[in-house]
C-alpha positions, 0 to 999 in steps of 0.5 A, spaced: 298 248 122 299 241 125 300 237 119 299 230 120 299 224 116 294 218 117 296 212 114 290 207 114 292 200 115 288 193 116 290 186 116 284 184 112 285 183 105 281 179 100 287 178 095 293 179 100 291 178 108 296 181 112 300 184 107 301 191 111 306 187 116 309 182 110 316 183 110 320 187 105 327 188 105 327 185 112 322 189 115 314 190 115 312 194 109 308 198 114 315 200 117 317 202 111 311 207 109 312 210 116 319 211 115 318 214 108 313 219 109 315 222 116 321 224 112 317 229 108 318 236 109 313 240 114 310 234 117 309 234 124 306 227 126 305 220 123 299 216 125 297 209 123 289 208 123 287 201 124 281 198 126 279 196 133 277 189 131 281 183 134 285 181 127 288 188 127 291 187 134 298 185 131 298 192 127 297 196 134 302 191 137 307 193 132 306 200 132 307 200 140 313 196 139 316 201 134 314 207 137 309 209 132 303 213 134 296 209 133 289 209 133 284 204 133 277 205 130 271 203 126 272 197 122 267 198 116 266 206 117 273 208 115 271 215 114 269 215 121 276 212 123 280 217 119 276 223 122 276 220 129 284 219 129 285 226 126 280 229 131 285 225 137 291 228 134 289 235 132 291 234 125 290 240 121 291 239 115 290 232 115 294 228 110 292 221 108 296 215 105 294 208 105 298 202 107 298 199 100 303 204 098 310 202 100 313 207 095 310 213 098 314 219 096 316 224 101 318 229 096 312 228 092 308 229 099 312 235 101 310 238 094 303 236 095 303 240 102 306 246 099 300 246 094 295 246 099 298 252 103 299 256 096 292 256 094 287 256 100 284 249 098 280 245 102 283 238 099 289 237 094 291 230 092 296 227 088 294 226 081 293 218 081 288 213 083 280 214 083 280 222 084 284 223 078 280 218 074 278 223 069 285 227 069 287 230 063 295 227 063 300 228 068 298 222 072 303 219 077 304 212 078 298 208 082 301 207 088 304 214 089 297 216 092 297 222 097 291 227 099 291 233 104 285 236 106 283 241 111 280 238 118 273 242 116 273 239 110 274 232 113 269 234 118 263 236 113 264 229 109 264 225 116 257 229 118 254 229 111 256 223 107 251 217 106 253 212 101 257 206 102 263 208 098 264 215 101 264 212 108 269 206 106 274 211 102 274 217 106 274 223 101 270 221 095 265 226 098 269 231 098 273 231 091 266 229 087 264 236 089 268 241 086 262 246 087 262 245 094 270 245 096 276 248 093 280 243 090 286 242 086 291 236 084 298 235 084 300 233 077 306 230 074 310 233 068 309 226 065 304 222 065 305 215 068 298 212 069 300 206 066 305 204 071 303 200 077 306 201 084 301 199 089 300 192 093 294 189 092 296 182 089 302 177 089 305 180 082 304 187 085 309 185 091 314 182 086 315 189 083 315 192 089 320 187 092 325 188 086 325 195 087 327 195 094 332 190 093 335 194 087 334 201 091 333 201 098 338 204 103 337 205 110 341 212 109 336 215 105 330 214 102 330 213 094 325 217 090 320 217 084 326 219 080 330 213 082 324 208 081 323 211 074 330 210 072 331 203 075 324 201 071 327 204 065 333 199 065 329 193 067 322 194 063 321 186 065 319 188 072 314 194 070 311 188 066 310 183 071 303 187 074 301 190 067 295 186 067 292 189 073 292 196 070 285 199 069 282 194 073 282 197 079 274 199 079 275 206 080 269 208 076 265 206 082 267 211 086 264 216 082 257 213 082 256 212 089 251 207 092 246 207 097 248 206 104 247 198 106 250 194 111 254 199 114 251 204 118 253 212 118 257 213 125 256 220 127 
């Protein structure tokens, strides 16, 4: 086994350009994500997968200066970029994190990897985000997203996926087909689907910044339990971005649209 975490990161964002390198507790947000996920038990390597476009050269330079493994690939066909990064680093299983999740939790990731290993699965995901849209309770907060998959499943998606949303979001081709792939979800013992801990706008960043101010330490990573306890004591902070809960547009990933401007790269 060579469990590799691949973090998707780009400077482009319609609402928050450059957010992945925005300073959080004095360091780029991406640095925190890499540091946190690298502490998950069973992980062999962490790789940042960005695009080969000029706008993302800053990410490549940041990774080089920080000693972080980096791969630059297709800007629009993220499935191709992710697959090529996994291939280059011999990843199997492959774990996927996105760079808008600065509270990615090493303990949750370790539990996800253990679940993957326990059942001969093709794909397992933390029960949050689009893949858990129809989950019956037990959802983690949005922003704890993580997926673990066999390289063979990723390769099949890379070869067969032919709709734009599947190429852009990497894994919907897999988790939409329970008859074709053996799937599972890591569920929480309590439902936190109304808690938003991702970064897509200024209000989201405000929430995360407040959490880091209260909990960040260079000595150990703070975990989901720490975050939940803090937000329970400060419900005003959790309320800052509540208006965006349920507005993520996840339903479209269950209704694939034909490939249009983006060409499949195989």
